[in-house]
Residue, then its C-alpha position, 0 to 999 in steps of 0.5 A: m481711815v487712811g483716806w481721811l488722813l490723806v484728805g487732811a494732808a491735801l488740805m494742809y498742802l492747800f493752806p497757803a493757797i487758801a490763805d492767799g485766796l481768803m485773806g489776800s495780803d502783801l505777805t500772803h502774795l509774797w508767800m505764794t511767790n516764794l512757794a511757786r519758785s520752789g515748785y508749789n502747785p496748789i492744783l496738785g492738792w485740789v485734784g489729788g484731794s478731790i480724788v481721795l475724798a471721792v474714793t474715801v466717801t464712796g468706800n465708806w458708803v459701800w462699806y456701811q451699806y454692805f458690810e457693817g453689822k453683817r456677821 
C-alpha cells in the first residue's frame, strides 16, 4: 500500500513537467522556469517513481505468488 502511495506522490511531483510536455504553452513554460529556479528537478520524480513502481510491482507479485491464500 505504501508503495502505491509513493508512486502517486511521484506522479504528483511530475505533474508540472507532464503538463508542460503535453500542453506546452507560455504559462506552463513560465511555470517550469519558476520551478527550476527553486530547485525543481523532474528527473528525481522519474527515477524515484520508476524505482518505487518496480519494487512495488515486484513485491506485489511475490506476495500474491507465495503468501496469498496459504494458511
